[in-house]
C-alpha angles and dihedrals in degrees: 000000000000130000105205120235139126111214109207131123096344133017097222103173130051126243101266090055094056143071114204113213137227093323104084093183123191088243091061140048110275113257104267123264095182119228140185118153128056108292120248119247109282120247120248113287113272124218121244091256094048101045115098088209135004098251142357135210107245086184140348129183128182121183120187120192112185125199125215091261090053093253110133151185118232119193119189131185123193130191109177127179113214110214104174143031088254090060090049089057091044095053100035085110135011119210119202118190123207143156116249091205097052107028148014125229124202129184101215096184140349129181144134131239114211122219089260093052102261116148118218117185118216107250115247092244089059090063109070145141127250135184110257116246091250093053093047093047094054120036093203091063107059105143103087116094137180123216109210126201115190115199111203130206098019122172136165106287094036121121121219111212126183142148129207136186121205118190116195107205097180123034113236088237127014108281093355123139127155138182123194118172120169124181107209112229088220093065133074117240117186094179128358128171134177126186129186125193124182139152109282088230092060112093110243123180112197135186129175137181132187097359133103120242147051121022086168130021127256107236121207129159092350094309124115116209132191125187129188135182132194137182133179114170094174115049121211115258112257111268125220093221118036141149123224110300094244089065092068111000125093107285142179120202128181134167138168089217116088100209145359092264090065090054090050093050092049092052093044091053090071100023093056092055092051093057095065114144108240126187089259092052091047092050092050093048090050092048096048093048098039110140094010113117102171110089095215090052090049090054090048092052092049091047092052092049093054093042093052102033108037107076114219115242124165102241129200110170108162097297088005092124088069107013122069124223123245115282093237093055090050089052092047092052099033093221140084144134128268095286090050090051088053093048097050092045090048091051094047091049091048089052087062093044095256115135121219138164134215112248124205113212139176096227111207091359101114135253103291137083125208117243092237111074104241120168088208088075087071119066103163143041129218137166133260124196109199093195091066098024086235135147118208131190108193092179085074100083093192103046115106119226106291096018123112130198117250095259092057096054125097092006130139111246140186119226100209099196094052093032094225138129116238139154134245119238114295120273091236141141093276091065107018103036124113142193148149144201120224131184126201114194112191127198125210092265092058097255118132142202125191151157133229119206115188119212104205126181123208099294093044092050091052090053092047092053092051092050098045094042085072094050116112139161092271098055101028095087091048091051092050091050094049091051091057094043093052090054092052098242128140098222145063140264145198130225119218117191114217099206137347115294089213094053107092093181095074137041119264132213141139141214131214122215116195145169133194136189130235096356096152140013111227091184090083136045110263146158124237126199116204107283119239106263113243107229094012129099110225126199091214093113097046091116089074088071089063099044091125113087093230143000126230102196138059115263142192117262127170138178109277138168127200123181130183128182121192124189117193110190112193123199120260113271096030108116116231103213105180146343131199124272121258116268134209130176133169134179138145092290095057145277134293123193131178121188124189122194135170121222107182106291093352130089116204122198121189119194119190125181119181115183123197133223087235098200098027134281093282098049141071124247112244128229091260091060092064094080092063092053091048090051092047093050090048087061090053090052090052092047093057092050091069117114136206109226117215139168142070108302089204088073093063130073123228120245114235 
């Protein structure tokens, strides 16, 4: 089963709210493969090359019992068959995160079953509690714990069996309970069961897809009960392109909140209190904006201060996964998580009379929202300033004012102050496009020198800053060498930074100058494909991403533009015999054009690939759309096969 969450800049929701997808990492609870009854005897251990997948859920069972105040007890049982060495590594330990203030977590049992049926209980000293990384990294936040279960002597064919009970003493929000179970279509489930029991008087909004069981609850003695079962003996083959499993896999969703506005109001109840303007906040806002009259520039200065001075730490203090800390405490400590970034920025802006609202966002989670309001769909918090119609993410230390990282674009969001659903700016070509110009100047001996000039848009610039901020005298030479090596040249190059990656007041870019020896022999007739650009990222190999003949799942697709210009300057006296024809192709997935021109002794090739958001910016592409992308990328592959023919034809002999 899958507990949905997207871990990016900020882990907004706590473990019980979430369902982590296909990656059942050793650092997390395995995605459920629900299980009740005694498990059947395991099949013979399969080798890594024979196994269709690394592990399977022999059984999984999740039982939720909800109290009238929405507190609850969740009991989970896992029986997981490890099929490969990779699975052995993955399940060598299970790590279960919880909040000591708000809940208790018990490991009721833990053992292994060997391939020949021997049971081996996990020794008591192999089940222990650790501080979470976030608690250890910030002394102020010491509530988050991790319960670790270490399974010894694992091998392919072993089954890992354990049962946990999580008791949530305090609801994350008043009256809020949620259940989100997703069974990834890529995993095998021999027997999975989920039950939910709650007072009949407690509102419960339920939606299910692809599972057997309750459309409506059974009500007895004032208790409403739902029960679901699921089996999948043959998992779907892994797809190259796929959306999050909850978008298409069998899923159960339940919430005591009726709509997204109720979630927003519950968050704002605590978040609004945290953003109070204190004398310290007021003094800082006045200092940062001293001499700045324009209100937008004031907002920009405050944003940059938070981005560059509040260290990001994943915080879980009691309800810290959902509830921000007071702005003054964040200022005093100079660190916080995404919600804390939002709070201190909100307070600083308010000190200058600029209104803003916290925004909950599922960063990197795709363009759609489930119908059932589940806080687990949101994993991050950013800021919105209505006066400028502008979203800001101050946890991104390298985004200029008004820029957003790739994962924040085109995403559904919840404005908590206004309690409304909205959407961040589209993840389109204007923000997420890319390109470069590269020149190759050849001499008569076949040596070359050249220069690559990237042409990044917003998302590319943010990534560049992050990369080059880590560049120093020690690693610079290694980086320059690796750039040349990856392009296949025998030569060297030099990086020149065009701006300071830490300066968020100005654009940033770089160029790469290079030279190589003995690249071509002009003494013979030859053909030259466009060389790989050192320091530039070409889309020439994009066809490899569509190597599969078809695709069985929905996938994310957004508007995107990539442009590449190549200039090949040949030495005087070298005949240029031929160059490829121009090329143009268009279908539902987008448009690819290739233009060849000759300018004296230079050949210029311009590649342009414009992809479409086939079903709109707020929708997923469907499996049937894949064929158009494959066809489009095939045209790109053909375009980059073209060769410029050079040399004196009198030096060759004709073939009879």
